[in-house]
N, C-alpha and C positions, 0 to 999 in steps of 0.2 A: 598386209600380212605380218606374221611375227618377224621382227627383225631384231630380236634381243640377242646380245652376246651369249655364247654358249654357257659361260659360267653363271649367268643369271637365270637359267632355266630351272624351274622348280621340279622336284621329283613328282612322279605320278601320285595322285591322291587316291584314297580308298574309294571303293564302290559306294554309290549312294543312289537313292531313288530320284525321280524327276517329276513326281506328281506336283510337288510344290517346290519352286526354285527359291532358295533362301540365300541371300548374300552372307558370306562368312569371311572373316579376316583370316587368311591362311599364309600370307607371305611376310617374311621378316623385312624390315627396312634395309635397303642396300644403299649405303652412302647417303643417309637421310640428311636433310638440311638442319642446321642448328635452329632451334626453336626461337631463339632471341634474335630478331632481325636488327639491322642497323637502325639506331634511333632516327626518328623522323625529324627533319629540320623544320621548325615552325616557319610559316610563310613570311612572317615579319622579318626574320633573320635572313631567310634565303633571298628575299627581294633586295637585300643590301649587298649581295654578291661578295661573300668572303673572298679573301685573297686566293687566286688561282682558279676561281669558279666564274662561270659566265653570269652576266646579269640575268635575273629571273631563275637562278638555279633552284629547282624544286619549289617554285612559287605555287602557292595555294594548295600545297600538299595536304594540309590539315582540313581542307574543305571537301576533299574528294570522297565520293560514295559510289561504290559499284552497285547499280540497281539490281535488286534481287539477291545479292550475296548474303549468306548467313554469317560469314566471317571474312574479315579482310585485315591484312597487316600492311602498312605503308612504310616504305623505306626510302630515304633520300640517299642516292649513291653517287659517288664520283665516277663510277664506271658501270654501265648497264650490260656490256658485252662480257663474254666469258673471260676476257683479259682481266676482269676484276671480280666477276661474280663467283668464280671458282674459289678464290681466296676469301671473299666476304661471306660465302655460304648462301648466295642467292641463286644458285643453280645446283644441279646434281649431275656429276660426270657419268654416273651409272645410267642415267636416262639416255644419254646420247653416245655411249660407248659402242664402237663398232660400226658407226654410220658414216664416218668421214675419213679421208686419207690422213695419215699422220702428219704430213707436211702442209696441210691446209693452213694458210695464214689466218691469224686472228685479228680482226679490226679492233681498234681501241679509240679512246677519246670521246666517249659518249656518256656524259653525265645525265642524270635525270631521276625519275621516280619509278620505283617498282612496287606493284601491289600484288601480294599473294593472298589467295583466299579460296573459298569454296561456296557453291550454291547448295541449297537444301538437297539432301539425297539420303537414301536409306542403306546404301551399300558401303563397304568399308575396306575395299581392296587396296586403296592408296594410303600408304603409311607415311608419306612425306610430312615433315614437320611434327611427326608424332600425332597427327590429327586422326589417323585411321578413318578417313572420310573421303568419299569419292566426289566427283564433280569439282575437283580442284582446278584452279586456273592461275596463270601469271599474266599480268599486264605491265608493260614497260612503256614509259612516257618520256622520251628524250627532251632535254632542254631545247635543243635546236630541232624544230619540227618542220617537216616538209608539207604538212597538211593531210598526209595519208595514214591509213591504218592497214596493217596486215594481220589476218586472223588465220590460225592454224590448228588443226587437230593432230594428235600424236600418231606416228607410224606404229604399225604392229599393235602390241598391247602395252605400250610404254606410257610414261607419265608426261606431265605438262612441259618439262624442260627438254624433251627429246629432240626438238628441232633447233635448239640453241646454236649448235655449231654449224649445222648444215646450211641454215639460212637466217636464223634469228639474229645473229651477230651482224650479218651483212645488211639486212634491211634496216636495222637500227642505225648503223653507220651511214646509211643513205638518208636518214631523217624520218623514217616511218615510226609511228607508234606500233607496238607489237603486242598481240594477245594470243595465248595458247591454252588449250584445255586438255585434260587427261581423258576426255570423252565420256566420263561417267562411270567407268569401270576399267580395271587394269589387270595385268598378269595373265598367266596361262589358264587360270580358272575364271576368267571374265564371264564365261557362260553361266556361272552360278547366279548372276544378277538377272533380274526380271522375273515376271510371273509366268511367262510362256516362251516357247522356242522363238528365237528371232528378236526378242525384246531387248536383250543386252546390246546387240549391235544397232538396233534401231535407236537406242538412247544416244549413241555416238552422234547421230545427225542432229537430234534435238539439242544436245549440249553445245554443238558448234553454233547453231542458230541463236541459242540463249546468250552465249558469250559474245557473239557479234553485236547483238543489240546492246548489251551492257557495256561493251568496250567502246562502242561509238558514243554512248552517253557520257561515260567517264572521261573520254578523250576531249569531248566538247567542254566538260567542266574544267579540265586542266588548262586548255588553251583559249577558252572563251570565244570560240568560233567553230562552226560545223566542220566535220570531217569532209574533205573534198574528194577523197578517193578511198574506197575499201576494196582490198584485194584478198582473195582466199588462196592459200598455198598449202601444199602438203605432199608427202611422199608415201607411197605404198597405200596402206589404209587411209593415210591422210590425203593422198591423191583421190581416192574414192570419195572422201568427204567433200573435196572441192567440187567434183562432178555433181554430187547430190545437191549441194547448196545452190549451184548455178541452175540446176533443173527445177528445184522446188522453191527457192527463195531468191530469185534474181534481183528482187527489189532491194536487197541488202548489200549488194556487191556491184562493183564496176567491172570486174573481171577476175580471172583465176589462172593459176599455174599448177598443173597436175603432173607430178613427178611419178611416173609408172604406177598409176592408181590400180587398185584391185577392181575387178569386174564382178560385181554381185548382180545376178539376174536369175530368173527362174529357169531359163533354158540353158542347154549346152552351147558354148562352153561356159563353165564357171569353175572355181577351184575344186569343187567336189566332183567334177567330171574328169579333170586332167591329172589330179594327183594320185588317185587310186591305181590307174594302170601303170603309172611310173613306179609306185611302191611295189607293185606286183612283179614288175619286170627287172627292177634293179638288182636284186640278189643274184639272179642268173647271169646278168651282164657282168657283175663284179667278180663272179666265180670263174669266168672264162669257160672254155670248153665248147661243146657242140651247140649249146643253147644260147651262147652269148650273142651271136649275130642276130637272131630273132628278137632277143630281149632288147638289143640296141635299137632295132627298127621300131619296136613298140614304144620306147621312150621318146624317140624322135617324132613318131606319130602323135604322142601325147602333147607335143609342143616344144620340147627342149631340143634346140637345133644341133645338128651335127657341127662339130667344132667347139662345143661347150663341154665336152666330156671331162676336161680337167677340173671342172667345177662340180661335177656330180657327186663325188664322194663326200665333200664337205656338206653339200645341201642335203644329201640323204641322211647324214649323221645328225644334223642340227635343225633342219627346217621341214623337209617334206613330211616326215612322219608326224611331228608335233602339229604342224599346220593342219593336216588332214584331220587329226583326231579332235582338236579343240574346236575347230569350226564346224565339223560334222556334229559334234556334241551340241553346239549352239542351235543348229537348225534341225537336227534329227537325233535327239537323245534316246529315242526308242530303239535305235538300231542295235545297240549293245545292251539293252535291258537295264539292269541296275548298275552295271559297270559305268564308271564315270570316264568319258573320253577314251574309251577303248584300251587296248593292250599295246604298249610301245613295241614297235618292230616285230609285230606278230607275223608268223609265217602264213602265206596265202593258203587257204583251205581250212584254217582253224576257225572255230566258231566266232562269228561277229568280228572278223578281222577287217580293219579298215582298208587293207590292200585289196579286199574283195568288194568294197563298197560299190554299189551300182545305183547311182542317183536316179536314173530313169525308171528303176523298178520300185522305188520307194513310194509310200502312200502320198496322197494329195496334200496331206497336212504339212509335209516337208516343203513343197513348193509354196504353200500358203505362208510358211514362216519366212522363206526367202523373199516373197512378194513384199514384205514389210520394208525391205531395204533395197529393192531392185532399182537399177538404173534404167532410164528410158532413152537417153540421148537428146532429150528436149531441153537443151541448155538455152538460157535466156540472156547470157552475157558472154563476151569474148573469153575464150578458153584456149590456152596453149598447153598441149600434152607433149611430153617427151619420154622415151622408153629405150633402154639398152637392148641391143640385139642379142646379148649374151645373158639376159636375165633368166636364171634357171630356178626361180621361185615363182614368179608370175611371168611366164613366157609371153613375149609381145604378140605372137601370132594368136594366142588364146585370150588376150586381154585388151590391150590398147588398139591393136588392129581392128578388133571386133567393135570396140566402143566407137572408134572413128567412123566405121560403117554405119553404126546405129545413129550417130549424129547426122550423117548425110541422109539417111532414110527419113529422118524427121524434118528434113528441109532446113537444118541449122548449120550446114556446112560452111557458109560464109562467116560464122562466128567461131570456127575452130581451125586451129593449126596443129599438126601432128608430126613430130620429128622422131624417127627411129635413129638411135645413136649407135653406130657401129663400134663394138668393143665395150659397150657399157654393160654393167651387171647390176644386180639388185642393191647391193650395199657397197659403197665406195671404199670401205676398209679393205676389201679383197684386192683392190688395185695394189696395195702395198705388198701382197703376197705374189702377185702376178703382174709386175710392172711392164713386162714385155708383151702381154696379151690383152690387158684390160686398160680402159681409160676411165677417169672419174667423171661423174655426171654433175658434180657441183658447178663447174663453169657453164654447163648447158642450162642449168637452172637460172644462173645469172643472166645469160644471154636471153633467155625466155622472158625474164622480168623486164629487162630493158626494152625488148621488142613489144611487150604488152603495154608498157608505159607510152611508147611512141604511138602505138595503135590507139590508145585512149586519148593522148594529148592532141594529135592532129590528124588522126585517121590514116596514118602510114601503116598499111597492112604488112604483117610479117611476111617473109619469104614463103612461097608455097610449101605445103607439106611435102616431106622428102625424107630419105635416109641420109644422114650425115656421115660421110665416109671417115674412117680412121686415117688421119693424115700420114702419109708415108714418111718415115724417118723422124717423126715428131718425138722429142724427148719427153720424159715424164714431167719435167718442170713446165714445159710449154702446155702439155695436155691438162695440167692442173689449173691453168689460167685462161685457156682459150677453147671456145666451142662455138664458132660462128654458125649461125643458122642458115646462111646461104652457101655453106661449104658443100 
């Protein structure tokens, strides 16, 4: 779901028809990368290991070709993590702003090759590099390689560098090659892409598949041996992409880690069923008075648990309304006629207000659009899911709880582990605002990756699915580094 910092949210766009959906460039570049990347070091020079660099630094960089790419730029870097790429211009801080705690440590000491590029595409929402071209990707190939590859799609409607701080840095420091995609369209008007409802989001899945195949090949070119392990990872919409890939292309992966993935399916619950009643009830709750109690009960019934009220004002202001409008526009553009993505913060009872949206009453075509991207639970590779109990954008009871049940119904329960993390919320940056009430999920991701590695290495199954309690008396520094799955 959208996890963009408030300052990056674009203003509502003008009304337009939806008979033909035409991609348009509408967003200005925010902190775009410099177009001139660090010069590539020729393989002949790199093999000689200049002073301070490891033997084989950037070896064969001039021979690498990303299969299917329309454009690629290769850079030999002394640092592939954000400890160096922020300064060198090989990441974009705006992509990952607001996703991680401010005190999260940054690994360093990872030299290697970075490839930026894009696949053929007709849409132009991604302005990074000044390319104005979607289907952009980044591939990072560390000099010291552990044989594995991590592939990620961006959370929300962000671009290809969005996971750099949350887990890109960390997996590179562990020796993995790393590849990430912008999913083929970006920004709050992503729904303009595609020829029909549902097409823009369906493209996200095909772009992850495309990048996985290409990244495996270019990684083998670089190291002259096959990839021994491919892992899918992602948060929010990126977590959804992990689930979809393991359901539909298990042959490409060895396993995945799903960080509070979105649940897209044709039935209730899905985001279009639990967000409207929340939008409808919140104004009465916030106003207080005689109706506040009933409104509170309605929000809790929608999935947002009692005890999370301190997070509701922020999410109402920045996430609930925007999320409902832009995803409803993607799957059901006819609801508001010629208006694009509804009216922000409309009052219930006004014409075509998204607070009054009733998914169950909408035409069959809406469910058909959702069917293009629907999850089934039929995973074909080991998957670890974790989800914060105080997530008030994608409440666990309406998303990951339901997905875990879907997996079990499909007979795939032995391939799945699901951990509810007490005190976790949708974006870790909120931990800085509420350090006495929230815990970061970053260390839970790291515990999940290590557990998945053990599962794949020697069959040591992770602890049984459970709720991980908030440790009594744990200080913020400890919570930032520890999240044992057997807690």
